PQR file of N, CA, C, O and H, with PARSE charges and radii, in Angstrom:
ATOM      1  N   VAL A   1      -8.392  -2.107  -1.224 -0.4000 1.5000
ATOM      2  CA  VAL A   1      -8.675  -3.298  -0.495 -0.0000 2.0000
ATOM      3  C   VAL A   1      -8.112  -4.493  -1.299  0.5500 1.7000
ATOM      4  O   VAL A   1      -8.411  -4.731  -2.469 -0.5500 1.4000
ATOM      5  N   ALA A   2      -7.160  -5.303  -0.446 -0.4000 1.5000
ATOM      6  CA  ALA A   2      -6.154  -6.180  -1.190 -0.0000 2.0000
ATOM      7  C   ALA A   2      -5.976  -7.391  -0.034  0.5500 1.7000
ATOM      8  O   ALA A   2      -6.396  -7.432   1.122 -0.5500 1.4000
ATOM      9  H   ALA A   2      -6.917  -5.110   0.505  0.4000 1.0000
ATOM     10  N   THR A   3      -5.200  -8.343  -0.794 -0.4000 1.5000
ATOM     11  CA  THR A   3      -4.834  -9.590   0.178 -0.0000 2.0000
ATOM     12  C   THR A   3      -3.485  -9.264   0.795  0.5500 1.7000
ATOM     13  O   THR A   3      -2.799  -8.345   0.349 -0.5500 1.4000
ATOM     14  H   THR A   3      -4.859  -8.310  -1.733  0.4000 1.0000
ATOM     15  N   LYS A   4      -3.070 -10.085   1.916 -0.4000 1.5000
ATOM     16  CA  LYS A   4      -1.470  -9.858   2.345 -0.0000 2.0000
ATOM     17  C   LYS A   4      -0.820 -10.515   1.455  0.5500 1.7000
ATOM     18  O   LYS A   4       0.345 -10.562   1.851 -0.5500 1.4000
ATOM     19  H   LYS A   4      -3.628 -10.831   2.278  0.4000 1.0000
ATOM     20  N   GLY A   5      -0.926 -11.084   0.409 -0.4000 1.5000
ATOM     21  CA  GLY A   5      -0.053 -11.815  -0.285 -0.0000 2.0000
ATOM     22  C   GLY A   5       0.960 -10.815  -1.121  0.5500 1.7000
ATOM     23  O   GLY A   5       0.853  -9.597  -1.267 -0.5500 1.4000
ATOM     24  H   GLY A   5      -1.872 -11.046   0.087  0.4000 1.0000
ATOM     25  N   GLY A   6       2.021 -11.746  -1.647 -0.4000 1.5000
ATOM     26  CA  GLY A   6       3.064 -11.035  -2.312 -0.0000 2.0000
ATOM     27  C   GLY A   6       3.538  -9.852  -1.526  0.5500 1.7000
ATOM     28  O   GLY A   6       3.538  -9.869  -0.295 -0.5500 1.4000
ATOM     29  H   GLY A   6       2.108 -12.736  -1.528  0.4000 1.0000
ATOM     30  N   GLY A   7       4.014  -8.639  -2.357 -0.4000 1.5000
ATOM     31  CA  GLY A   7       4.529  -7.599  -1.853 -0.0000 2.0000
ATOM     32  C   GLY A   7       3.562  -6.561  -1.481  0.5500 1.7000
ATOM     33  O   GLY A   7       3.881  -5.392  -1.266 -0.5500 1.4000
ATOM     34  H   GLY A   7       4.014  -8.626  -3.357  0.4000 1.0000
ATOM     35  N   ILE A   8       2.252  -7.075  -1.406 -0.4000 1.5000
ATOM     36  CA  ILE A   8       1.104  -6.047  -1.464 -0.0000 2.0000
ATOM     37  C   ILE A   8       1.237  -5.251   0.225  0.5500 1.7000
ATOM     38  O   ILE A   8       0.966  -4.060   0.385 -0.5500 1.4000
ATOM     39  H   ILE A   8       1.993  -8.025  -1.581  0.4000 1.0000
ATOM     40  N   PRO A   9       1.601  -5.975   1.129 -0.5600 1.5000
ATOM     41  CA  PRO A   9       1.731  -5.275   2.334  0.2800 2.0000
ATOM     42  C   PRO A   9       2.843  -4.276   2.488  0.5500 1.7000
ATOM     43  O   PRO A   9       2.871  -3.444   3.396 -0.5500 1.4000
ATOM     44  N   GLU A  10       3.644  -4.386   1.669 -0.4000 1.5000
ATOM     45  CA  GLU A  10       4.727  -3.255   1.593 -0.0000 2.0000
ATOM     46  C   GLU A  10       4.329  -1.976   0.988  0.5500 1.7000
ATOM     47  O   GLU A  10       4.994  -0.942   1.057 -0.5500 1.4000
ATOM     48  H   GLU A  10       3.621  -5.061   0.932  0.4000 1.0000
ATOM     49  N   LEU A  11       2.974  -2.142   0.271 -0.4000 1.5000
ATOM     50  CA  LEU A  11       2.759  -1.072  -0.351 -0.0000 2.0000
ATOM     51  C   LEU A  11       1.277  -0.522   0.492  0.5500 1.7000
ATOM     52  O   LEU A  11       1.030   0.684   0.475 -0.5500 1.4000
ATOM     53  H   LEU A  11       2.434  -2.982   0.215  0.4000 1.0000
ATOM     54  N   ILE A  12       0.634  -1.182   0.985 -0.4000 1.5000
ATOM     55  CA  ILE A  12      -0.607  -0.656   1.602 -0.0000 2.0000
ATOM     56  C   ILE A  12      -0.590  -0.715   3.119  0.5500 1.7000
ATOM     57  O   ILE A  12      -0.275  -1.748   3.710 -0.5500 1.4000
ATOM     58  H   ILE A  12       0.835  -2.161   0.999  0.4000 1.0000
ATOM     59  N   ILE A  13      -0.903   0.316   3.691 -0.4000 1.5000
ATOM     60  CA  ILE A  13      -0.837   0.117   5.030 -0.0000 2.0000
ATOM     61  C   ILE A  13      -2.084   0.144   5.661  0.5500 1.7000
ATOM     62  O   ILE A  13      -2.826   1.126   5.691 -0.5500 1.4000
ATOM     63  H   ILE A  13      -1.159   1.155   3.211  0.4000 1.0000
ATOM     64  N   ASP A  14      -2.316  -0.998   6.190 -0.4000 1.5000
ATOM     65  CA  ASP A  14      -3.706  -1.363   6.580 -0.0000 2.0000
ATOM     66  C   ASP A  14      -4.489  -0.363   7.323  0.5500 1.7000
ATOM     67  O   ASP A  14      -3.983   0.059   8.363 -0.5500 1.4000
ATOM     68  H   ASP A  14      -1.714  -1.796   6.166  0.4000 1.0000
ATOM     69  N   GLY A  15      -5.526   0.044   7.001 -0.4000 1.5000
ATOM     70  CA  GLY A  15      -6.426   1.176   7.803 -0.0000 2.0000
ATOM     71  C   GLY A  15      -6.108   2.602   7.219  0.5500 1.7000
ATOM     72  O   GLY A  15      -7.006   3.438   7.325 -0.5500 1.4000
ATOM     73  H   GLY A  15      -5.937  -0.298   6.156  0.4000 1.0000
ATOM     74  N   SER A  16      -4.849   3.000   6.574 -0.4000 1.5000
ATOM     75  CA  SER A  16      -4.611   4.162   6.266 -0.0000 2.0000
ATOM     76  C   SER A  16      -4.440   4.338   4.520  0.5500 1.7000
ATOM     77  O   SER A  16      -4.984   5.198   3.827 -0.5500 1.4000
ATOM     78  H   SER A  16      -4.119   2.322   6.488  0.4000 1.0000
ATOM     79  N   THR A  17      -3.773   3.550   4.195 -0.4000 1.5000
ATOM     80  CA  THR A  17      -3.795   3.901   2.794 -0.0000 2.0000
ATOM     81  C   THR A  17      -4.468   2.791   2.034  0.5500 1.7000
ATOM     82  O   THR A  17      -4.246   2.638   0.833 -0.5500 1.4000
ATOM     83  H   THR A  17      -3.331   2.852   4.758  0.4000 1.0000
ATOM     84  N   GLY A  18      -5.252   2.047   2.680 -0.4000 1.5000
ATOM     85  CA  GLY A  18      -6.182   0.716   2.265 -0.0000 2.0000
ATOM     86  C   GLY A  18      -6.275  -0.044   3.271  0.5500 1.7000
ATOM     87  O   GLY A  18      -5.905   0.238   4.411 -0.5500 1.4000
ATOM     88  H   GLY A  18      -5.433   2.171   3.655  0.4000 1.0000
ATOM     89  N   TYR A  19      -7.013  -1.529   2.739 -0.4000 1.5000
ATOM     90  CA  TYR A  19      -7.253  -2.440   3.880 -0.0000 2.0000
ATOM     91  C   TYR A  19      -6.663  -3.471   3.196  0.5500 1.7000
ATOM     92  O   TYR A  19      -6.542  -3.457   1.971 -0.5500 1.4000
ATOM     93  H   TYR A  19      -7.314  -1.758   1.813  0.4000 1.0000
ATOM     94  N   LEU A  20      -6.191  -4.593   4.080 -0.4000 1.5000
ATOM     95  CA  LEU A  20      -5.574  -5.650   3.893 -0.0000 2.0000
ATOM     96  C   LEU A  20      -6.290  -6.757   4.746  0.5500 1.7000
ATOM     97  O   LEU A  20      -6.536  -6.723   5.952 -0.5500 1.4000
ATOM     98  H   LEU A  20      -6.289  -4.604   5.075  0.4000 1.0000
ATOM     99  N   CYS A  21      -6.601  -7.868   3.723 -0.4000 1.5000
ATOM    100  CA  CYS A  21      -7.336  -9.071   4.271 -0.0000 2.0000
ATOM    101  C   CYS A  21      -6.375 -10.191   3.971  0.5500 1.7000
ATOM    102  O   CYS A  21      -5.492 -10.175   3.114 -0.5500 1.4000
ATOM    103  H   CYS A  21      -6.401  -7.896   2.743  0.4000 1.0000
ATOM    104  N   ASP A  22      -6.702 -11.250   4.873 -0.4000 1.5000
ATOM    105  CA  ASP A  22      -5.728 -12.576   4.791 -0.0000 2.0000
ATOM    106  C   ASP A  22      -6.150 -13.210   3.197  0.5500 1.7000
ATOM    107  O   ASP A  22      -7.224 -13.000   2.634 -0.5500 1.4000
ATOM    108  H   ASP A  22      -7.420 -11.263   5.569  0.4000 1.0000
ATOM    109  N   VAL A  23      -5.225 -13.875   2.759 -0.4000 1.5000
ATOM    110  CA  VAL A  23      -5.533 -14.511   1.523 -0.0000 2.0000
ATOM    111  C   VAL A  23      -6.493 -15.615   1.658  0.5500 1.7000
ATOM    112  O   VAL A  23      -6.292 -16.531   2.456 -0.5500 1.4000
ATOM    113  H   VAL A  23      -4.353 -14.046   3.217  0.4000 1.0000
ATOM    114  N   ALA A  24      -7.693 -15.547   0.784 -0.4000 1.5000
ATOM    115  CA  ALA A  24      -8.758 -16.367   0.574 -0.0000 2.0000
ATOM    116  C   ALA A  24      -9.747 -15.964   1.679  0.5500 1.7000
ATOM    117  O   ALA A  24     -10.623 -16.804   1.890 -0.5500 1.4000
ATOM    118  H   ALA A  24      -7.856 -14.802   0.136  0.4000 1.0000
ATOM    119  N   ASP A  25      -9.786 -14.833   2.437 -0.4000 1.5000
ATOM    120  CA  ASP A  25     -10.433 -14.455   3.187 -0.0000 2.0000
ATOM    121  C   ASP A  25     -11.837 -13.579   2.559  0.5500 1.7000
ATOM    122  O   ASP A  25     -11.852 -12.357   2.708 -0.5500 1.4000
ATOM    123  H   ASP A  25      -9.074 -14.151   2.266  0.4000 1.0000
ATOM    124  N   ASP A  26     -12.737 -14.116   2.016 -0.4000 1.5000
ATOM    125  CA  ASP A  26     -13.429 -13.676   1.134 -0.0000 2.0000
ATOM    126  C   ASP A  26     -14.650 -12.815   1.979  0.5500 1.7000
ATOM    127  O   ASP A  26     -15.337 -11.975   1.398 -0.5500 1.4000
ATOM    128  H   ASP A  26     -12.725 -15.109   1.895  0.4000 1.0000
ATOM    129  N   GLY A  27     -14.817 -13.127   3.369 -0.4000 1.5000
ATOM    130  CA  GLY A  27     -15.748 -12.376   4.222 -0.0000 2.0000
ATOM    131  C   GLY A  27     -15.007 -10.887   4.571  0.5500 1.7000
ATOM    132  O   GLY A  27     -15.603  -9.823   4.410 -0.5500 1.4000
ATOM    133  H   GLY A  27     -14.259 -13.810   3.841  0.4000 1.0000
ATOM    134  N   CYS A  28     -13.762 -10.970   5.020 -0.4000 1.5000
ATOM    135  CA  CYS A  28     -12.978  -9.812   5.104 -0.0000 2.0000
ATOM    136  C   CYS A  28     -13.124  -8.868   3.724  0.5500 1.7000
ATOM    137  O   CYS A  28     -13.501  -7.701   3.834 -0.5500 1.4000
ATOM    138  H   CYS A  28     -13.277 -11.834   5.150  0.4000 1.0000
ATOM    139  N   LEU A  29     -12.820  -9.413   2.501 -0.4000 1.5000
ATOM    140  CA  LEU A  29     -12.795  -8.434   1.548 -0.0000 2.0000
ATOM    141  C   LEU A  29     -14.050  -8.080   1.182  0.5500 1.7000
ATOM    142  O   LEU A  29     -14.077  -7.182   0.340 -0.5500 1.4000
ATOM    143  H   LEU A  29     -12.514 -10.361   2.412  0.4000 1.0000
ATOM    144  N   ALA A  30     -15.353  -8.597   1.632 -0.4000 1.5000
ATOM    145  CA  ALA A  30     -16.626  -8.310   1.233 -0.0000 2.0000
ATOM    146  C   ALA A  30     -17.090  -7.204   2.345  0.5500 1.7000
ATOM    147  O   ALA A  30     -17.889  -6.332   2.002 -0.5500 1.4000
ATOM    148  H   ALA A  30     -15.331  -9.327   2.316  0.4000 1.0000
ATOM    149  N   VAL A  31     -16.628  -7.244   3.554 -0.4000 1.5000
ATOM    150  CA  VAL A  31     -16.890  -6.311   4.403 -0.0000 2.0000
ATOM    151  C   VAL A  31     -16.163  -4.874   4.323  0.5500 1.7000
ATOM    152  O   VAL A  31     -16.656  -3.792   4.643 -0.5500 1.4000
ATOM    153  H   VAL A  31     -15.979  -7.952   3.832  0.4000 1.0000
ATOM    154  N   ARG A  32     -14.902  -5.117   3.831 -0.4000 1.5000
ATOM    155  CA  ARG A  32     -13.913  -3.677   3.610 -0.0000 2.0000
ATOM    156  C   ARG A  32     -14.393  -3.283   2.208  0.5500 1.7000
ATOM    157  O   ARG A  32     -14.271  -2.097   1.902 -0.5500 1.4000
ATOM    158  H   ARG A  32     -14.501  -5.996   3.571  0.4000 1.0000
ATOM    159  N   VAL A  33     -14.901  -4.095   1.362 -0.4000 1.5000
ATOM    160  CA  VAL A  33     -15.348  -3.186   0.183 -0.0000 2.0000
ATOM    161  C   VAL A  33     -16.840  -2.555   0.521  0.5500 1.7000
ATOM    162  O   VAL A  33     -17.165  -1.447   0.094 -0.5500 1.4000
ATOM    163  H   VAL A  33     -15.001  -5.058   1.610  0.4000 1.0000
ATOM    164  N   LYS A  34     -17.492  -3.166   1.128 -0.4000 1.5000
ATOM    165  CA  LYS A  34     -18.856  -2.277   1.686 -0.0000 2.0000
ATOM    166  C   LYS A  34     -18.426  -1.279   2.581  0.5500 1.7000
ATOM    167  O   LYS A  34     -19.066  -0.227   2.563 -0.5500 1.4000
ATOM    168  H   LYS A  34     -17.228  -4.066   1.475  0.4000 1.0000
ATOM    169  N   GLU A  35     -17.443  -1.387   3.390 -0.4000 1.5000
ATOM    170  CA  GLU A  35     -17.313  -0.172   4.369 -0.0000 2.0000
ATOM    171  C   GLU A  35     -16.970   0.993   3.474  0.5500 1.7000
ATOM    172  O   GLU A  35     -17.465   2.097   3.699 -0.5500 1.4000
ATOM    173  H   GLU A  35     -16.923  -2.241   3.405  0.4000 1.0000
ATOM    174  N   LEU A  36     -16.129   0.787   2.451 -0.4000 1.5000
ATOM    175  CA  LEU A  36     -15.542   1.854   1.640 -0.0000 2.0000
ATOM    176  C   LEU A  36     -16.897   2.566   0.851  0.5500 1.7000
ATOM    177  O   LEU A  36     -17.115   3.774   0.946 -0.5500 1.4000
ATOM    178  H   LEU A  36     -15.727  -0.110   2.268  0.4000 1.0000
ATOM    179  N   THR A  37     -17.645   1.774   0.175 -0.4000 1.5000
ATOM    180  CA  THR A  37     -18.753   1.864  -0.726 -0.0000 2.0000
ATOM    181  C   THR A  37     -19.817   2.885   0.052  0.5500 1.7000
ATOM    182  O   THR A  37     -20.435   3.779  -0.527 -0.5500 1.4000
ATOM    183  H   THR A  37     -17.468   0.793   0.097  0.4000 1.0000
ATOM    184  N   ASP A  38     -19.908   2.601   1.387 -0.4000 1.5000
ATOM    185  CA  ASP A  38     -20.675   3.300   2.098 -0.0000 2.0000
ATOM    186  C   ASP A  38     -20.020   4.477   2.748  0.5500 1.7000
ATOM    187  O   ASP A  38     -20.700   5.024   3.616 -0.5500 1.4000
ATOM    188  H   ASP A  38     -19.407   1.875   1.857  0.4000 1.0000
ATOM    189  N   ASN A  39     -18.538   5.106   2.442 -0.4000 1.5000
ATOM    190  CA  ASN A  39     -18.202   5.866   3.127 -0.0000 2.0000
ATOM    191  C   ASN A  39     -17.014   6.626   2.124  0.5500 1.7000
ATOM    192  O   ASN A  39     -15.803   6.612   2.346 -0.5500 1.4000
ATOM    193  H   ASN A  39     -17.985   4.662   1.737  0.4000 1.0000
ATOM    194  N   PRO A  40     -17.633   7.225   1.077 -0.5600 1.5000
ATOM    195  CA  PRO A  40     -16.791   7.903   0.083  0.2800 2.0000
ATOM    196  C   PRO A  40     -15.573   8.688   0.504  0.5500 1.7000
ATOM    197  O   PRO A  40     -14.502   8.756  -0.100 -0.5500 1.4000
ATOM    198  N   SER A  41     -15.975   9.384   1.859 -0.4000 1.5000
ATOM    199  CA  SER A  41     -14.847  10.333   1.987 -0.0000 2.0000
ATOM    200  C   SER A  41     -13.675   9.539   2.568  0.5500 1.7000
ATOM    201  O   SER A  41     -12.533  10.000   2.571 -0.5500 1.4000
ATOM    202  H   SER A  41     -16.844   9.329   2.349  0.4000 1.0000
ATOM    203  N   LYS A  42     -14.048   8.083   3.163 -0.4000 1.5000
ATOM    204  CA  LYS A  42     -13.051   7.280   3.524 -0.0000 2.0000
ATOM    205  C   LYS A  42     -11.808   7.039   2.072  0.5500 1.7000
ATOM    206  O   LYS A  42     -10.579   7.098   2.023 -0.5500 1.4000
ATOM    207  H   LYS A  42     -14.975   7.708   3.161  0.4000 1.0000
ATOM    208  N   ILE A  43     -12.748   6.792   1.167 -0.4000 1.5000
ATOM    209  CA  ILE A  43     -12.104   6.678  -0.072 -0.0000 2.0000
ATOM    210  C   ILE A  43     -11.167   7.357  -0.423  0.5500 1.7000
ATOM    211  O   ILE A  43     -10.064   6.937  -0.776 -0.5500 1.4000
ATOM    212  H   ILE A  43     -13.746   6.744   1.208  0.4000 1.0000
ATOM    213  N   LYS A  44     -11.570   8.611  -0.349 -0.4000 1.5000
ATOM    214  CA  LYS A  44     -10.898   9.834  -0.802 -0.0000 2.0000
ATOM    215  C   LYS A  44      -9.711   9.987   0.010  0.5500 1.7000
ATOM    216  O   LYS A  44      -8.656  10.219  -0.581 -0.5500 1.4000
ATOM    217  H   LYS A  44     -12.465   8.952  -0.063  0.4000 1.0000
ATOM    218  N   THR A  45      -9.715   9.884   1.392 -0.4000 1.5000
ATOM    219  CA  THR A  45      -8.647   9.967   2.212 -0.0000 2.0000
ATOM    220  C   THR A  45      -7.716   9.018   2.129  0.5500 1.7000
ATOM    221  O   THR A  45      -6.578   9.426   2.364 -0.5500 1.4000
ATOM    222  H   THR A  45     -10.572   9.696   1.872  0.4000 1.0000
ATOM    223  N   MET A  46      -7.840   7.687   1.827 -0.4000 1.5000
ATOM    224  CA  MET A  46      -7.073   6.739   1.536 -0.0000 2.0000
ATOM    225  C   MET A  46      -6.546   6.664   0.200  0.5500 1.7000
ATOM    226  O   MET A  46      -5.519   6.033  -0.049 -0.5500 1.4000
ATOM    227  H   MET A  46      -8.764   7.356   1.636  0.4000 1.0000
ATOM    228  N   GLY A  47      -7.243   7.313  -0.712 -0.4000 1.5000
ATOM    229  CA  GLY A  47      -6.443   7.507  -1.923 -0.0000 2.0000
ATOM    230  C   GLY A  47      -5.372   8.714  -1.996  0.5500 1.7000
ATOM    231  O   GLY A  47      -4.454   8.790  -2.813 -0.5500 1.4000
ATOM    232  H   GLY A  47      -8.077   7.826  -0.510  0.4000 1.0000
ATOM    233  N   ILE A  48      -5.682   9.657  -0.957 -0.4000 1.5000
ATOM    234  CA  ILE A  48      -4.708  10.933  -1.119 -0.0000 2.0000
ATOM    235  C   ILE A  48      -3.433  10.188  -0.432  0.5500 1.7000
ATOM    236  O   ILE A  48      -2.348  10.272  -1.007 -0.5500 1.4000
ATOM    237  H   ILE A  48      -6.427   9.595  -0.294  0.4000 1.0000
ATOM    238  N   GLU A  49      -3.547   9.427   0.843 -0.4000 1.5000
ATOM    239  CA  GLU A  49      -2.765   8.729   1.380 -0.0000 2.0000
ATOM    240  C   GLU A  49      -1.902   7.865   0.683  0.5500 1.7000
ATOM    241  O   GLU A  49      -0.673   7.917   0.721 -0.5500 1.4000
ATOM    242  H   GLU A  49      -4.429   9.358   1.310  0.4000 1.0000
ATOM    243  N   GLY A  50      -2.692   6.947  -0.054 -0.4000 1.5000
ATOM    244  CA  GLY A  50      -2.001   5.986  -1.067 -0.0000 2.0000
ATOM    245  C   GLY A  50      -1.019   6.534  -2.112  0.5500 1.7000
ATOM    246  O   GLY A  50       0.072   6.049  -2.414 -0.5500 1.4000
ATOM    247  H   GLY A  50      -3.691   6.905  -0.085  0.4000 1.0000
ATOM    248  N   GLY A  51      -1.612   7.645  -2.613 -0.4000 1.5000
ATOM    249  CA  GLY A  51      -1.045   8.435  -3.703 -0.0000 2.0000
ATOM    250  C   GLY A  51       0.630   8.951  -3.182  0.5500 1.7000
ATOM    251  O   GLY A  51       1.651   8.976  -3.869 -0.5500 1.4000
ATOM    252  H   GLY A  51      -2.498   8.038  -2.367  0.4000 1.0000
ATOM    253  N   LYS A  52       0.447   9.334  -1.718 -0.4000 1.5000
ATOM    254  CA  LYS A  52       1.838   9.917  -1.262 -0.0000 2.0000
ATOM    255  C   LYS A  52       2.705   8.773  -1.034  0.5500 1.7000
ATOM    256  O   LYS A  52       3.903   8.916  -1.281 -0.5500 1.4000
ATOM    257  H   LYS A  52      -0.382   9.314  -1.160  0.4000 1.0000
ATOM    258  N   ARG A  53       2.290   7.696  -0.614 -0.4000 1.5000
ATOM    259  CA  ARG A  53       3.059   6.478  -0.253 -0.0000 2.0000
ATOM    260  C   ARG A  53       3.386   6.053  -1.518  0.5500 1.7000
ATOM    261  O   ARG A  53       4.389   5.340  -1.482 -0.5500 1.4000
ATOM    262  H   ARG A  53       1.318   7.580  -0.413  0.4000 1.0000
ATOM    263  N   SER A  54       2.953   6.202  -2.588 -0.4000 1.5000
ATOM    264  CA  SER A  54       3.241   5.485  -3.983 -0.0000 2.0000
ATOM    265  C   SER A  54       4.469   6.052  -4.332  0.5500 1.7000
ATOM    266  O   SER A  54       5.179   5.331  -5.031 -0.5500 1.4000
ATOM    267  H   SER A  54       2.138   6.781  -2.617  0.4000 1.0000
ATOM    268  N   MET A  55       4.984   7.336  -3.983 -0.4000 1.5000
ATOM    269  CA  MET A  55       5.893   8.183  -4.352 -0.0000 2.0000
ATOM    270  C   MET A  55       7.221   7.348  -3.659  0.5500 1.7000
ATOM    271  O   MET A  55       8.324   7.518  -4.178 -0.5500 1.4000
ATOM    272  H   MET A  55       4.407   7.923  -3.414  0.4000 1.0000
ATOM    273  N   LEU A  56       7.116   6.645  -2.739 -0.4000 1.5000
ATOM    274  CA  LEU A  56       8.159   5.653  -2.063 -0.0000 2.0000
ATOM    275  C   LEU A  56       8.578   4.748  -3.017  0.5500 1.7000
ATOM    276  O   LEU A  56       9.743   4.359  -2.939 -0.5500 1.4000
ATOM    277  H   LEU A  56       6.220   6.507  -2.318  0.4000 1.0000
ATOM    278  N   PHE A  57       7.849   4.320  -3.928 -0.4000 1.5000
ATOM    279  CA  PHE A  57       8.011   3.371  -4.945 -0.0000 2.0000
ATOM    280  C   PHE A  57       8.247   3.826  -6.328  0.5500 1.7000
ATOM    281  O   PHE A  57       8.072   2.992  -7.216 -0.5500 1.4000
ATOM    282  H   PHE A  57       6.903   4.637  -3.991  0.4000 1.0000
ATOM    283  N   SER A  58       8.657   5.148  -6.686 -0.4000 1.5000
ATOM    284  CA  SER A  58       8.741   5.715  -7.935 -0.0000 2.0000
ATOM    285  C   SER A  58      10.219   4.889  -8.195  0.5500 1.7000
ATOM    286  O   SER A  58      10.872   4.297  -7.336 -0.5500 1.4000
ATOM    287  H   SER A  58       8.799   5.826  -5.965  0.4000 1.0000
ATOM    288  N   LYS A  59      10.553   5.042  -9.708 -0.4000 1.5000
ATOM    289  CA  LYS A  59      11.792   4.530 -10.088 -0.0000 2.0000
ATOM    290  C   LYS A  59      13.120   5.284  -9.887  0.5500 1.7000
ATOM    291  O   LYS A  59      14.239   4.856 -10.171 -0.5500 1.4000
ATOM    292  H   LYS A  59      10.022   5.523 -10.406  0.4000 1.0000
ATOM    293  N   GLU A  60      12.747   6.713  -9.244 -0.4000 1.5000
ATOM    294  CA  GLU A  60      13.672   7.479  -8.810 -0.0000 2.0000
ATOM    295  C   GLU A  60      14.104   7.319  -7.473  0.5500 1.7000
ATOM    296  O   GLU A  60      15.276   7.459  -7.123 -0.5500 1.4000
ATOM    297  H   GLU A  60      11.838   7.060  -9.013  0.4000 1.0000
ATOM    298  N   GLU A  61      13.042   6.989  -6.626 -0.4000 1.5000
ATOM    299  CA  GLU A  61      13.210   6.518  -5.317 -0.0000 2.0000
ATOM    300  C   GLU A  61      14.000   5.359  -5.166  0.5500 1.7000
ATOM    301  O   GLU A  61      14.932   5.281  -4.365 -0.5500 1.4000
ATOM    302  H   GLU A  61      12.091   6.875  -6.911  0.4000 1.0000
ATOM    303  N   MET A  62      13.569   4.286  -6.073 -0.4000 1.5000
ATOM    304  CA  MET A  62      14.155   3.258  -5.872 -0.0000 2.0000
ATOM    305  C   MET A  62      15.729   3.105  -6.268  0.5500 1.7000
ATOM    306  O   MET A  62      16.556   2.390  -5.704 -0.5500 1.4000
ATOM    307  H   MET A  62      12.812   4.350  -6.724  0.4000 1.0000
ATOM    308  N   ALA A  63      15.936   4.020  -7.455 -0.4000 1.5000
ATOM    309  CA  ALA A  63      17.315   4.138  -7.921 -0.0000 2.0000
ATOM    310  C   ALA A  63      18.262   5.044  -6.651  0.5500 1.7000
ATOM    311  O   ALA A  63      19.491   5.080  -6.711 -0.5500 1.4000
ATOM    312  H   ALA A  63      15.263   4.602  -7.913  0.4000 1.0000
ATOM    313  N   GLN A  64      17.698   5.543  -5.850 -0.4000 1.5000
ATOM    314  CA  GLN A  64      18.266   6.540  -5.048 -0.0000 2.0000
ATOM    315  C   GLN A  64      18.627   5.298  -3.982  0.5500 1.7000
ATOM    316  O   GLN A  64      19.769   5.177  -3.537 -0.5500 1.4000
ATOM    317  H   GLN A  64      16.699   5.514  -5.802  0.4000 1.0000
ATOM    318  N   GLN A  65      17.565   4.409  -3.627 -0.4000 1.5000
ATOM    319  CA  GLN A  65      17.822   3.404  -2.397 -0.0000 2.0000
ATOM    320  C   GLN A  65      19.150   2.577  -2.860  0.5500 1.7000
ATOM    321  O   GLN A  65      20.153   2.286  -2.208 -0.5500 1.4000
ATOM    322  H   GLN A  65      16.638   4.507  -3.989  0.4000 1.0000
ATOM    323  N   VAL A  66      18.809   2.305  -4.199 -0.4000 1.5000
ATOM    324  CA  VAL A  66      20.199   1.337  -4.452 -0.0000 2.0000
ATOM    325  C   VAL A  66      21.501   1.922  -4.654  0.5500 1.7000
ATOM    326  O   VAL A  66      22.522   1.243  -4.544 -0.5500 1.4000
ATOM    327  H   VAL A  66      17.994   2.542  -4.729  0.4000 1.0000
ATOM    328  N   MET A  67      21.518   3.281  -4.976 -0.4000 1.5000
ATOM    329  CA  MET A  67      22.617   3.818  -4.826 -0.0000 2.0000
ATOM    330  C   MET A  67      23.402   4.163  -3.341  0.5500 1.7000
ATOM    331  O   MET A  67      24.597   4.191  -3.049 -0.5500 1.4000
ATOM    332  H   MET A  67      20.688   3.833  -5.065  0.4000 1.0000
ATOM    333  N   GLU A  68      22.344   4.375  -2.663 -0.4000 1.5000
ATOM    334  CA  GLU A  68      22.779   4.052  -0.879 -0.0000 2.0000
ATOM    335  C   GLU A  68      23.401   2.904  -0.610  0.5500 1.7000
ATOM    336  O   GLU A  68      24.442   2.714   0.019 -0.5500 1.4000
ATOM    337  H   GLU A  68      21.373   4.353  -2.901  0.4000 1.0000
ATOM    338  N   VAL A  69      22.639   2.111  -1.165 -0.4000 1.5000
ATOM    339  CA  VAL A  69      23.308   0.528  -0.780 -0.0000 2.0000
ATOM    340  C   VAL A  69      24.731   0.522  -1.121  0.5500 1.7000
ATOM    341  O   VAL A  69      25.629   0.251  -0.323 -0.5500 1.4000
ATOM    342  H   VAL A  69      21.793   2.265  -1.675  0.4000 1.0000
ATOM    343  N   TYR A  70      24.914   0.891  -2.564 -0.4000 1.5000
ATOM    344  CA  TYR A  70      26.340   0.777  -3.129 -0.0000 2.0000
ATOM    345  C   TYR A  70      27.180   1.638  -2.522  0.5500 1.7000
ATOM    346  O   TYR A  70      28.350   1.274  -2.395 -0.5500 1.4000
ATOM    347  H   TYR A  70      24.185   1.112  -3.212  0.4000 1.0000
ATOM    348  N   GLU A  71      26.804   2.865  -2.053 -0.4000 1.5000
ATOM    349  CA  GLU A  71      27.804   3.749  -1.248 -0.0000 2.0000
ATOM    350  C   GLU A  71      28.036   3.206   0.234  0.5500 1.7000
ATOM    351  O   GLU A  71      29.119   3.404   0.783 -0.5500 1.4000
ATOM    352  H   GLU A  71      25.855   3.161  -2.156  0.4000 1.0000
ATOM    353  N   LYS A  72      27.129   2.603   0.799 -0.4000 1.5000
ATOM    354  CA  LYS A  72      27.250   1.943   1.976 -0.0000 2.0000
ATOM    355  C   LYS A  72      28.435   0.821   1.856  0.5500 1.7000
ATOM    356  O   LYS A  72      29.278   0.680   2.742 -0.5500 1.4000
ATOM    357  H   LYS A  72      26.248   2.442   0.353  0.4000 1.0000
ATOM    358  N   LEU A  73      28.402  -0.014   0.574 -0.4000 1.5000
ATOM    359  CA  LEU A  73      29.159  -1.231   0.410 -0.0000 2.0000
ATOM    360  C   LEU A  73      30.808  -0.758   0.047  0.5500 1.7000
ATOM    361  O   LEU A  73      31.839  -1.422   0.158 -0.5500 1.4000
ATOM    362  H   LEU A  73      27.717   0.101  -0.146  0.4000 1.0000
ATOM    363  N   GLY A  74      30.594   0.743  -0.456 -0.4000 1.5000
ATOM    364  CA  GLY A  74      31.749   1.272  -0.929 -0.0000 2.0000
ATOM    365  C   GLY A  74      32.090   0.733  -2.291  0.5500 1.7000
ATOM    366  O   GLY A  74      33.236   0.390  -2.583 -0.5500 1.4000
ATOM    367  H   GLY A  74      29.756   1.282  -0.546  0.4000 1.0000
ATOM    368  N   VAL A  75      31.050   0.664  -3.134 -0.4000 1.5000
ATOM    369  CA  VAL A  75      31.112   0.155  -4.522 -0.0000 2.0000
ATOM    370  C   VAL A  75      31.049   1.235  -5.517  0.5500 1.7000
ATOM    371  O   VAL A  75      31.091   0.971  -6.719 -0.5500 1.4000
ATOM    372  H   VAL A  75      30.119   0.942  -2.897  0.4000 1.0000
TER
END
């Protein structure tokens, strides 16, 4: 459970790898945390999906993406 500030929405897919709430929406944060604490299987599922998604942001993947940009630019 996180807010939609900064780069967080790039990392978390709302409802799949976690939950996103508007910045300063304490009510949303509380509801989502409660929802997850009441549903351990949802925590596990989101954790697995989040782990898979995190691989998109590994240093190896980021380096590959930078190299692809360089190649497109002919650098």
